[in-house]
C-alpha positions as CSV (number, residue, x, y, z in Angstrom):
1,X,7.1,-15.4,-3.5
2,X,9.4,-12.4,-3.0
3,X,11.0,-12.5,0.3
4,X,9.5,-15.7,1.7
5,X,12.5,-17.9,0.7
6,X,14.8,-15.5,2.7
7,X,12.5,-15.4,5.4
8,X,11.7,-19.1,6.1
9,X,14.4,-21.1,7.6
10,X,13.8,-24.6,8.8
11,X,10.1,-23.8,9.3
12,X,10.5,-20.6,11.2
13,X,10.8,-17.0,10.6
14,X,14.1,-15.3,10.6
15,X,14.0,-11.7,11.4
16,X,16.0,-8.8,10.8
17,X,18.7,-8.1,13.4
18,X,17.9,-4.4,13.1
19,X,14.3,-4.8,13.5
20,X,14.0,-4.1,17.2
21,X,16.5,-1.1,17.1
22,X,14.5,1.9,15.7
23,X,16.8,4.4,17.3
24,X,19.1,4.1,14.3
25,X,18.2,5.4,10.8
26,X,16.1,2.4,9.6
27,X,16.5,1.2,6.0
28,X,14.4,2.7,3.5
29,X,11.0,1.2,2.4
30,X,8.3,1.9,0.1
31,X,7.5,5.6,0.2
32,X,4.0,5.4,-1.4
33,X,1.7,2.4,-0.7
34,X,0.8,0.0,-3.2
35,X,2.9,1.2,-6.0
36,X,5.7,-1.2,-6.1
37,X,4.4,-4.7,-7.0
38,X,5.7,-7.9,-5.7
39,X,7.2,-9.6,-8.7
40,X,7.6,-13.4,-8.5
41,X,11.3,-14.6,-8.6
42,X,12.7,-11.1,-7.7
43,X,13.9,-9.5,-4.4
44,X,13.1,-5.9,-4.1
45,X,15.2,-3.5,-2.2
46,X,14.3,0.2,-1.8
47,X,16.7,3.3,-2.2
48,X,16.3,6.3,0.0
49,X,13.7,8.7,-1.7
50,X,15.0,12.1,-3.0
51,X,13.1,15.4,-2.7
52,X,15.1,17.9,-4.5
53,X,12.4,20.6,-4.3
54,X,8.8,20.9,-3.1
55,X,8.1,24.2,-5.1
56,X,8.3,23.3,-7.9
57,X,7.8,19.4,-7.0
58,X,10.9,17.6,-7.8
59,X,11.0,14.0,-6.0
60,X,11.7,10.4,-6.8
61,X,12.2,6.9,-5.4
62,X,14.1,3.9,-7.0
63,X,13.5,0.3,-6.2
64,X,16.0,-2.5,-7.4
65,X,14.6,-6.0,-8.3
66,X,17.3,-8.7,-8.2
67,X,16.6,-12.3,-9.7
68,X,16.8,-14.8,-7.0
69,X,17.4,-17.7,-9.3
70,X,20.7,-18.8,-11.1
71,X,21.0,-15.8,-13.5
72,X,22.7,-12.5,-12.9
73,X,19.8,-10.0,-13.5
74,X,18.6,-6.7,-11.9
75,X,16.1,-4.1,-12.9
76,X,15.7,-0.8,-11.4
77,X,12.3,1.0,-11.4
78,X,12.2,4.8,-10.6
79,X,9.2,6.7,-9.9
80,X,9.8,10.5,-10.4
81,X,8.2,13.9,-10.7
82,X,9.9,16.9,-12.4
83,X,8.6,19.9,-14.5
84,X,11.5,19.2,-16.9
85,X,10.2,15.9,-18.1
86,X,8.0,17.4,-20.7
87,X,11.0,18.8,-22.5
88,X,13.4,15.9,-21.7
89,X,11.0,13.4,-23.1
90,X,9.4,15.3,-26.0
91,X,8.7,12.6,-28.7
92,X,10.0,15.0,-31.5
93,X,13.5,15.1,-30.1
94,X,14.1,11.7,-28.5
95,X,13.0,9.6,-31.4
96,X,15.6,11.1,-33.6
97,X,19.4,11.7,-33.6
98,X,22.1,9.5,-32.9
99,X,20.5,7.4,-30.1
100,X,16.7,7.5,-31.1
101,X,14.2,5.9,-28.8
102,X,11.5,3.4,-30.0
103,X,8.1,4.7,-29.4
104,X,5.6,2.2,-27.9
105,X,2.5,2.2,-25.8
106,X,2.2,0.9,-22.2
107,X,-1.5,0.8,-21.3
108,X,-2.8,4.2,-22.4
109,X,0.6,5.9,-21.9
110,X,3.2,6.8,-24.2
111,X,6.5,5.0,-23.6
112,X,9.9,5.0,-25.1
113,X,12.6,2.5,-25.1
114,X,16.4,2.6,-25.7
115,X,17.6,-0.9,-26.7
116,X,17.7,-3.3,-23.8
117,X,19.0,-0.7,-21.3
118,X,16.3,1.6,-20.6
119,X,12.3,2.3,-20.9
120,X,10.5,5.3,-19.8
121,X,6.7,5.4,-19.5
122,X,5.2,9.1,-19.5
123,X,2.5,9.5,-16.9
124,X,2.1,13.1,-17.3
125,X,3.9,16.3,-18.2
126,X,5.8,16.2,-15.1
127,X,5.8,12.6,-14.0
128,X,7.5,9.3,-15.3
129,X,8.3,5.8,-14.6
130,X,11.7,4.7,-15.7
131,X,12.7,1.1,-16.1
132,X,16.4,0.3,-16.3
133,X,18.4,-2.6,-16.6
134,X,21.2,-2.9,-14.3
135,X,22.7,-5.9,-15.9
136,X,22.3,-5.4,-19.6
137,X,25.4,-7.3,-20.6
138,X,24.5,-10.3,-18.6
139,X,20.7,-10.6,-19.2
140,X,18.3,-9.3,-21.8
141,X,15.7,-8.2,-19.3
142,X,12.0,-7.7,-20.5
143,X,11.7,-4.1,-19.7
144,X,8.4,-3.7,-21.2
145,X,7.0,-6.6,-19.4
146,X,8.2,-5.1,-16.0
147,X,6.5,-1.9,-17.0
148,X,3.2,-3.6,-17.7
149,X,3.2,-5.0,-14.3
150,X,3.2,-1.7,-12.7
151,X,0.0,0.1,-11.5
152,X,0.6,3.0,-13.5
153,X,-2.5,5.0,-12.7
154,X,-2.1,4.5,-9.0
155,X,1.6,5.7,-9.4
156,X,0.6,8.9,-11.4
157,X,-1.8,9.8,-8.5
158,X,0.8,8.8,-5.8
159,X,3.4,11.4,-7.4
160,X,1.1,14.2,-6.4
161,X,2.4,13.9,-2.8
162,X,6.1,13.8,-2.0
163,X,7.7,10.5,-0.8
164,X,7.7,9.6,2.8
165,X,11.2,9.9,4.1
166,X,10.8,8.8,7.7
167,X,10.8,5.2,8.0
168,X,10.9,4.9,11.8
169,X,7.9,3.1,13.3
170,X,4.9,4.9,14.0
171,X,1.2,4.0,14.8
172,X,-0.1,5.9,11.8
173,X,1.8,3.7,9.3
174,X,0.0,0.6,10.9
175,X,-3.4,2.3,10.4
176,X,-2.8,2.3,6.7
177,X,-2.5,-1.5,6.4
178,X,-5.4,-3.2,4.7
179,X,-7.0,-6.7,5.2
180,X,-5.9,-9.1,2.6
181,X,-2.4,-7.7,2.2
182,X,0.7,-10.3,2.0
183,X,3.4,-10.4,4.4
184,X,5.6,-8.9,1.5
185,X,3.3,-6.0,1.1
186,X,3.5,-5.3,4.8
187,X,7.2,-5.6,5.1
188,X,7.6,-3.1,2.2
189,X,5.6,-0.6,4.4
190,X,6.4,-1.3,8.0
191,X,9.5,-3.4,7.7
192,X,10.5,-6.6,9.5
193,X,8.6,-7.7,12.5
194,X,10.4,-8.2,15.8
195,X,9.2,-11.9,16.3
196,X,6.4,-14.2,15.4
197,X,4.4,-15.5,18.7
198,X,1.8,-17.2,16.8
199,X,0.6,-20.8,17.3
200,X,-1.8,-22.1,14.5
201,X,-1.6,-18.7,12.8
202,X,1.4,-16.3,12.6
203,X,1.3,-13.2,14.9
204,X,3.9,-10.8,13.9
205,X,4.9,-8.5,16.7
206,X,6.1,-4.9,16.2
207,X,7.4,-2.9,19.1
208,X,6.7,0.8,19.3
209,X,9.0,3.4,20.5
210,X,6.2,5.3,22.0
211,X,5.3,2.2,23.9
212,X,3.0,-0.9,23.3
213,X,3.2,-2.9,20.2
214,X,1.4,-3.9,17.2
215,X,0.2,-7.5,16.5
216,X,-0.5,-8.5,12.9
217,X,-2.2,-11.8,12.1
218,X,-1.6,-14.1,9.1
219,X,-3.2,-17.6,8.6
220,X,-0.4,-17.8,6.0
221,X,1.8,-15.2,4.4
222,X,-0.5,-14.3,1.8
223,X,-3.3,-12.9,3.7
224,X,-3.5,-10.4,6.5
225,X,-6.6,-10.9,8.7
226,X,-6.1,-8.5,11.5
227,X,-4.0,-5.7,13.0
228,X,-4.2,-4.8,16.7
229,X,-2.6,-2.2,18.7
230,X,-1.8,-3.4,22.3
231,X,-0.9,-0.2,24.3
232,X,0.9,-1.9,27.1
233,X,-1.8,-0.8,29.6
234,X,-4.4,-3.5,29.1
235,X,-6.2,-1.6,26.1
236,X,-6.2,-3.4,22.7
237,X,-7.6,-1.7,19.5
238,X,-8.4,-3.4,16.5
239,X,-7.1,-1.1,13.6
240,X,-9.0,-3.0,10.8
241,X,-12.3,-3.3,12.7
242,X,-14.3,-1.3,10.5
243,X,-11.7,0.5,8.4
244,X,-11.2,4.0,9.6
245,X,-12.1,5.6,6.3
246,X,-15.5,3.7,6.2
247,X,-16.7,4.6,9.4
248,X,-18.5,7.7,8.3
249,X,-19.8,6.1,5.2
250,X,-21.2,3.4,7.1
251,X,-23.0,5.7,9.5
252,X,-24.4,7.7,6.4
253,X,-25.7,4.6,4.7
254,X,-27.2,2.9,7.8
255,X,-28.8,6.0,9.7
256,X,-31.3,6.8,7.2
257,X,-32.6,3.1,7.1
258,X,-32.8,3.1,10.9
259,X,-34.7,6.3,10.8
260,X,-37.1,5.1,8.2
261,X,-37.8,1.9,10.2
262,X,-38.3,4.0,13.5
263,X,-40.9,6.3,11.7
264,X,-42.6,3.2,10.1
265,X,-43.0,1.7,13.5
266,X,-44.4,4.9,14.9
267,X,-46.8,5.2,12.1
268,X,-48.1,1.7,12.6
269,X,-48.5,2.2,16.3
270,X,-50.5,5.5,15.8
271,X,-52.8,3.6,13.4
272,X,-53.5,0.9,15.9
273,X,-54.1,3.5,18.6
274,X,-56.6,5.2,16.3
275,X,-58.4,1.9,15.7
276,X,-58.4,1.2,19.4
277,X,-59.7,4.7,20.2
278,X,-56.7,5.3,22.6
279,X,-54.3,8.0,22.7
280,X,-51.5,7.2,20.6
281,X,-48.5,7.7,23.0
282,X,-50.2,5.8,25.7
283,X,-51.3,3.1,23.4
284,X,-47.7,2.8,22.1
285,X,-46.0,2.3,25.5
286,X,-48.9,0.0,26.7
287,X,-48.8,-2.1,23.6
288,X,-45.0,-2.5,24.0
289,X,-45.3,-3.8,27.4
290,X,-47.8,-6.4,26.4
């Protein structure tokens, strides 16, 4: 599992020396959630995202995957948006000439590969995923295999918005964590924890510049089970209690059922009142007390 070998030392967690100091510019992490997969056997490191223009949108982020075994291999994956891509990757132009690309298909998307050095997946007129071998002379990386591991539809949607560029800790980033995420996925989004205070389960602690702290619980490093915000003043909020986006949906689904139940109860009591020849409201309360 990516990152675990580096994190576990003699049964304890080794934490980044810079994890507690957020006053300095923190290292880059994933700019979009859930688009850079954990690839077994590889260690990911994120480059700072680039926003060259917002109108028209021109932005990108690169992540480098280094093999953690004995061979020298590194693959770089770049997510990018640029209106010039339609012309730059025109099939009629790039499949001909002195350095023609081989046309193939990754999922439902057209892709082009130049030998063992580069592969580009075209997600739309202005967005691509580029897979580059950083060590083509040392190892013949499976670029197509890497591309097939990527959540291409999710990437295409993520590129609608510019990449986040501020990687300092903030409460909102922790609100976006989801139950079931692995420790690697959490680290990609919020960085390394300050410490683990758990006993029986791992409880990862993240101090906040604004005060308070975040507590993230893992029974193992493959499955997040809770995220709590301790404001340092005696109040603790469960950030995953209902899933903030689901609360309005739960209300919409449950309220009609409760209303129908109440109406059915009233109709039933009115029916009983009529049979007992008593006023309905009086009978309702009298019957309830009995």
